[in-house]
Each structure stands twice: as structure tokens, then as C-alpha cells.
C-alpha atoms as a printed R data frame, in Angstrom:
    type eleno elety resid chain resno       x       y      z
1   ATOM     1    CA   UNK     A     1  -0.032  -0.144  0.267
2   ATOM     2    CA   UNK     A     2   1.513   3.572 -0.992
3   ATOM     3    CA   UNK     A     3   1.895   6.124  2.074
4   ATOM     4    CA   UNK     A     4  -0.800   8.457  0.318
5   ATOM     5    CA   UNK     A     5  -3.416   5.546  0.507
6   ATOM     6    CA   UNK     A     6  -2.640   4.134  3.915
7   ATOM     7    CA   UNK     A     7  -2.617   7.920  5.356
8   ATOM     8    CA   UNK     A     8  -5.954   8.371  3.358
9   ATOM     9    CA   UNK     A     9  -7.485   4.886  4.804
10  ATOM    10    CA   UNK     A    10  -6.280   4.484  8.457
11  ATOM    11    CA   UNK     A    11  -8.809   4.410 10.789
12  ATOM    12    CA   UNK     A    12  -9.070   2.814 14.819
13  ATOM    13    CA   UNK     A    13  -9.492  -0.715 14.832
14  ATOM    14    CA   UNK     A    14 -10.712  -2.389 17.793
15  ATOM    15    CA   UNK     A    15 -12.062  -5.497 17.050
16  ATOM    16    CA   UNK     A    16  -9.379  -8.267 15.670
17  ATOM    17    CA   UNK     A    17  -9.238 -11.579 14.296
18  ATOM    18    CA   UNK     A    18  -8.110 -14.404 16.323
19  ATOM    19    CA   UNK     A    19  -4.922 -15.199 14.443
20  ATOM    20    CA   UNK     A    20  -1.195 -14.328 15.268
21  ATOM    21    CA   UNK     A    21   0.786 -11.598 13.388
22  ATOM    22    CA   UNK     A    22   4.073 -13.259 11.630
23  ATOM    23    CA   UNK     A    23   7.151 -12.364 13.509
24  ATOM    24    CA   UNK     A    24   8.092 -10.339 10.259
25  ATOM    25    CA   UNK     A    25   5.216  -8.252 10.469
26  ATOM    26    CA   UNK     A    26   5.959  -7.531 14.008
27  ATOM    27    CA   UNK     A    27   9.582  -6.700 13.417
28  ATOM    28    CA   UNK     A    28   8.248  -4.403 10.363
29  ATOM    29    CA   UNK     A    29   6.061  -2.339 13.091
30  ATOM    30    CA   UNK     A    30   8.406  -2.330 15.925
31  ATOM    31    CA   UNK     A    31  11.023  -1.468 13.547
32  ATOM    32    CA   UNK     A    32   8.908   1.663 12.103
33  ATOM    33    CA   UNK     A    33   8.434   3.105 15.454
34  ATOM    34    CA   UNK     A    34  12.353   2.930 16.465
35  ATOM    35    CA   UNK     A    35  13.163   4.764 13.295
36  ATOM    36    CA   UNK     A    36  10.604   7.418 14.200
37  ATOM    37    CA   UNK     A    37  12.138  11.190 14.559
38  ATOM    38    CA   UNK     A    38  12.410  12.575 17.586
39  ATOM    39    CA   UNK     A    39  13.566  15.883 19.333
40  ATOM    40    CA   UNK     A    40  17.576  16.075 18.976
41  ATOM    41    CA   UNK     A    41  17.273  12.348 18.355
42  ATOM    42    CA   UNK     A    42  16.936  11.677 21.775
43  ATOM    43    CA   UNK     A    43  14.898   8.792 21.117
44  ATOM    44    CA   UNK     A    44  13.135   9.186 24.465
45  ATOM    45    CA   UNK     A    45  11.236   5.361 24.355
46  ATOM    46    CA   UNK     A    46  11.579   1.729 25.057
47  ATOM    47    CA   UNK     A    47   8.724  -0.773 24.003
48  ATOM    48    CA   UNK     A    48   7.626  -3.778 25.351
49  ATOM    49    CA   UNK     A    49   6.257  -6.367 23.223
50  ATOM    50    CA   UNK     A    50   3.148  -8.058 24.405
51  ATOM    51    CA   UNK     A    51   1.998 -11.336 23.024
52  ATOM    52    CA   UNK     A    52   0.383 -13.287 25.839
53  ATOM    53    CA   UNK     A    53  -3.150 -13.130 25.600
54  ATOM    54    CA   UNK     A    54  -3.709 -13.418 29.487
55  ATOM    55    CA   UNK     A    55  -1.227 -10.368 29.750
56  ATOM    56    CA   UNK     A    56  -3.112  -8.461 27.433
57  ATOM    57    CA   UNK     A    57  -6.499  -9.203 29.015
58  ATOM    58    CA   UNK     A    58  -4.836  -8.066 32.343
59  ATOM    59    CA   UNK     A    59  -3.482  -4.729 30.590
60  ATOM    60    CA   UNK     A    60  -6.925  -3.883 29.096
61  ATOM    61    CA   UNK     A    61  -8.371  -3.292 33.006
62  ATOM    62    CA   UNK     A    62  -5.462  -0.540 33.392
63  ATOM    63    CA   UNK     A    63  -7.505   1.994 30.904
64  ATOM    64    CA   UNK     A    64 -11.130   3.049 30.877
65  ATOM    65    CA   UNK     A    65 -11.439   2.218 26.971
66  ATOM    66    CA   UNK     A    66  -8.616  -0.078 26.728
67  ATOM    67    CA   UNK     A    67 -10.752  -3.387 26.285
68  ATOM    68    CA   UNK     A    68  -9.602  -3.662 22.806
69  ATOM    69    CA   UNK     A    69  -6.120  -4.727 23.939
70  ATOM    70    CA   UNK     A    70  -7.982  -7.939 25.212
71  ATOM    71    CA   UNK     A    71  -8.675  -9.110 21.798
72  ATOM    72    CA   UNK     A    72  -5.441  -7.909 19.979
73  ATOM    73    CA   UNK     A    73  -2.733  -9.982 18.625
74  ATOM    74    CA   UNK     A    74  -0.248  -7.836 19.906
75  ATOM    75    CA   UNK     A    75   0.085  -5.060 22.153
76  ATOM    76    CA   UNK     A    76   3.106  -2.487 22.314
77  ATOM    77    CA   UNK     A    77   3.647  -0.396 25.158
78  ATOM    78    CA   UNK     A    78   5.379   2.758 24.699
79  ATOM    79    CA   UNK     A    79   7.819   3.589 27.693
80  ATOM    80    CA   UNK     A    80   9.163   6.978 28.020
81  ATOM    81    CA   UNK     A    81  10.934   8.991 30.476
82  ATOM    82    CA   UNK     A    82   8.879  11.163 33.144
83  ATOM    83    CA   UNK     A    83   6.740  13.229 30.738
84  ATOM    84    CA   UNK     A    84   7.048  16.487 32.795
85  ATOM    85    CA   UNK     A    85  10.780  16.646 32.084
86  ATOM    86    CA   UNK     A    86   9.915  18.354 28.877
87  ATOM    87    CA   UNK     A    87   6.735  18.517 26.711
88  ATOM    88    CA   UNK     A    88   8.567  16.965 23.626
89  ATOM    89    CA   UNK     A    89   8.878  13.505 25.270
90  ATOM    90    CA   UNK     A    90   5.300  12.399 24.794
91  ATOM    91    CA   UNK     A    91   5.651  14.158 20.883
92  ATOM    92    CA   UNK     A    92   8.149  11.765 20.378
93  ATOM    93    CA   UNK     A    93   6.358   8.663 21.728
94  ATOM    94    CA   UNK     A    94   3.281   9.766 19.505
95  ATOM    95    CA   UNK     A    95   5.437  10.106 16.532
96  ATOM    96    CA   UNK     A    96   6.784   6.709 17.299
97  ATOM    97    CA   UNK     A    97   3.340   5.480 17.894
98  ATOM    98    CA   UNK     A    98   1.769   6.797 14.543
99  ATOM    99    CA   UNK     A    99   4.746   5.156 12.427
100 ATOM   100    CA   UNK     A   100   4.051   2.187 13.865
101 ATOM   101    CA   UNK     A   101   0.366   2.001 13.389
102 ATOM   102    CA   UNK     A   102   0.615   3.249  9.530
103 ATOM   103    CA   UNK     A   103   3.381   0.896  9.168
104 ATOM   104    CA   UNK     A   104   0.925  -1.790 10.306
105 ATOM   105    CA   UNK     A   105  -1.758  -0.474  8.194
106 ATOM   106    CA   UNK     A   106   0.117  -0.680  5.136
107 ATOM   107    CA   UNK     A   107   0.542  -4.179  5.445
108 ATOM   108    CA   UNK     A   108  -3.220  -5.133  6.278
109 ATOM   109    CA   UNK     A   109  -2.997  -4.952 10.102
110 ATOM   110    CA   UNK     A   110  -5.222  -2.962 12.356
111 ATOM   111    CA   UNK     A   111  -4.417  -0.914 15.469
112 ATOM   112    CA   UNK     A   112  -5.339   1.197 18.296
113 ATOM   113    CA   UNK     A   113  -4.176   3.501 20.772
114 ATOM   114    CA   UNK     A   114  -5.103   2.524 24.837
115 ATOM   115    CA   UNK     A   115  -4.800   5.184 27.140
116 ATOM   116    CA   UNK     A   116  -3.427   3.796 30.420
117 ATOM   117    CA   UNK     A   117  -4.817   5.179 33.559
118 ATOM   118    CA   UNK     A   118  -3.417   3.250 36.105
119 ATOM   119    CA   UNK     A   119   0.157   3.019 35.196
120 ATOM   120    CA   UNK     A   120   1.296   1.244 38.475
121 ATOM   121    CA   UNK     A   121  -0.927  -1.714 37.891
122 ATOM   122    CA   UNK     A   122   0.355  -2.080 34.333
123 ATOM   123    CA   UNK     A   123   3.842  -1.645 35.891
124 ATOM   124    CA   UNK     A   124   2.823  -4.636 38.371
125 ATOM   125    CA   UNK     A   125   1.795  -6.626 35.085
126 ATOM   126    CA   UNK     A   126   4.701  -5.452 33.070
127 ATOM   127    CA   UNK     A   127   7.610  -5.186 35.731
128 ATOM   128    CA   UNK     A   128   9.276  -2.006 33.892
129 ATOM   129    CA   UNK     A   129  11.474   0.290 35.731
130 ATOM   130    CA   UNK     A   130  10.484   3.021 38.114
131 ATOM   131    CA   UNK     A   131  12.299   5.695 36.357
132 ATOM   132    CA   UNK     A   132  10.021   4.816 33.191
133 ATOM   133    CA   UNK     A   133   6.178   5.827 32.348
134 ATOM   134    CA   UNK     A   134   3.641   4.285 30.429
135 ATOM   135    CA   UNK     A   135   0.708   6.296 29.177
136 ATOM   136    CA   UNK     A   136  -0.238   4.375 25.999
137 ATOM   137    CA   UNK     A   137  -0.313   0.944 24.958
138 ATOM   138    CA   UNK     A   138  -1.254   0.128 20.916
139 ATOM   139    CA   UNK     A   139  -3.331  -2.867 19.975
140 ATOM   140    CA   UNK     A   140  -2.574  -4.526 16.631
141 ATOM   141    CA   UNK     A   141  -4.138  -7.336 14.840
142 ATOM   142    CA   UNK     A   142  -5.744  -8.531 11.453
143 ATOM   143    CA   UNK     A   143  -9.318  -6.790 11.482
144 ATOM   144    CA   UNK     A   144 -12.493  -9.390 11.835
145 ATOM   145    CA   UNK     A   145 -13.333  -6.950  8.895
146 ATOM   146    CA   UNK     A   146 -10.493  -6.800  6.194
147 ATOM   147    CA   UNK     A   147 -12.683  -4.540  4.019
148 ATOM   148    CA   UNK     A   148 -11.999  -1.658  6.639
149 ATOM   149    CA   UNK     A   149  -8.380  -1.744  5.496
150 ATOM   150    CA   UNK     A   150  -9.051  -0.464  1.848
151 ATOM   151    CA   UNK     A   151 -12.270   1.099  2.598
152 ATOM   152    CA   UNK     A   152 -12.282   4.812  1.239
153 ATOM   153    CA   UNK     A   153 -15.643   5.772  2.579
154 ATOM   154    CA   UNK     A   154 -14.702   6.399  5.849
155 ATOM   155    CA   UNK     A   155 -17.295   6.144  8.200
156 ATOM   156    CA   UNK     A   156 -17.481   9.164 10.383
157 ATOM   157    CA   UNK     A   157 -15.028  10.999  8.194
158 ATOM   158    CA   UNK     A   158 -13.120  13.842  9.038
159 ATOM   159    CA   UNK     A   159 -13.917  17.912  8.947
160 ATOM   160    CA   UNK     A   160 -13.137  19.631  5.872
161 ATOM   161    CA   UNK     A   161  -9.653  20.910  4.909
162 ATOM   162    CA   UNK     A   162 -11.268  24.400  4.761
163 ATOM   163    CA   UNK     A   163 -12.398  24.219  8.517
164 ATOM   164    CA   UNK     A   164  -9.144  22.811  9.832
165 ATOM   165    CA   UNK     A   165  -6.521  24.250  7.883
166 ATOM   166    CA   UNK     A   166  -5.766  28.380  8.323
167 ATOM   167    CA   UNK     A   167  -3.698  29.904  5.977
168 ATOM   168    CA   UNK     A   168  -0.991  32.601  7.423
169 ATOM   169    CA   UNK     A   169  -3.407  33.081  9.963
170 ATOM   170    CA   UNK     A   170  -6.659  32.628 11.537
């Protein structure tokens, strides 16, 4: 899939087929996140790859709208330094997340971010160090409805360009 098509069709997928992701697809997704740009090339992220269904189920209870994690074939926890240290840390993590999601979409894999509201519970499940923060886990998997990948008639749509983009001034 071309980048233009991926950007034009990408949407959140929260329902996944009970089918594992190939190892090379997982590597492609993670490498896309690893290669994301960051402020001063600090790369302020670490990724925890989660494939165990029970672990994903437990993590699905650490965020109000994180239920989709329980049905995912893959979860990727994006760990960062304390984001209060500088605003760009979460921006950079967001770029890594976006690149992983677009990379996945380009090969027919859906995804959705889950905001983590109980990070200490997630820390107990995943065992990451105290100096790292967890704000989001991405779920990945083949959509239960594969046609969403190529469906250009986007339900919900987006606001028109002219209502969103302001040229030179407001």
C-alpha cells in the first residue's frame, strides 16, 4: 500500500481476528517506531512487546477504554522518561506510535491506542523500572472485517480541509 493510500484510509480498529501476526510483520511495525524522528534524536522510548493473551487481558483493565487490548494479537507498550521533564517526550512517543500504526496499516494490520489510567497496575503486570512512565499501549491485529483496510468511504469522516487548516493567519 502506498503512503498516500495508507494515510487516506487509516482508522482505528478495535476488533481483531483470532489470528497471530507473523514475526516479520511484528518486526516491521517495531522497526517503524524505532526509526521515528525525535527531538535532538533523543529517542526517549522503550517498547515492550506483548503477545500473551492473559497479559493483554490484564492490561485491558488498566485504561477506561483499553478493552480492545484483550482481543489483540499484539500489544506494544510505549515507555518513556517522565514526560514532565520536557513536553517533547510525549510528542516523540506519539510520532513513534503513529509510525507503527501506519506501518501496520500498510500491510493489512489494524491498531488502536489505549490510554493507561492505572500505570502502577500496568507496571506490576509488565515489570518495567520506576524511572519509566507508561501512558499508552497500542493494540495490533488483523481486523475482523478485512475490508476496513481498503475502504475509502470512511465512516465518521473528517472535517473538511477548509474548516481545519488556516492559511497564514486565523
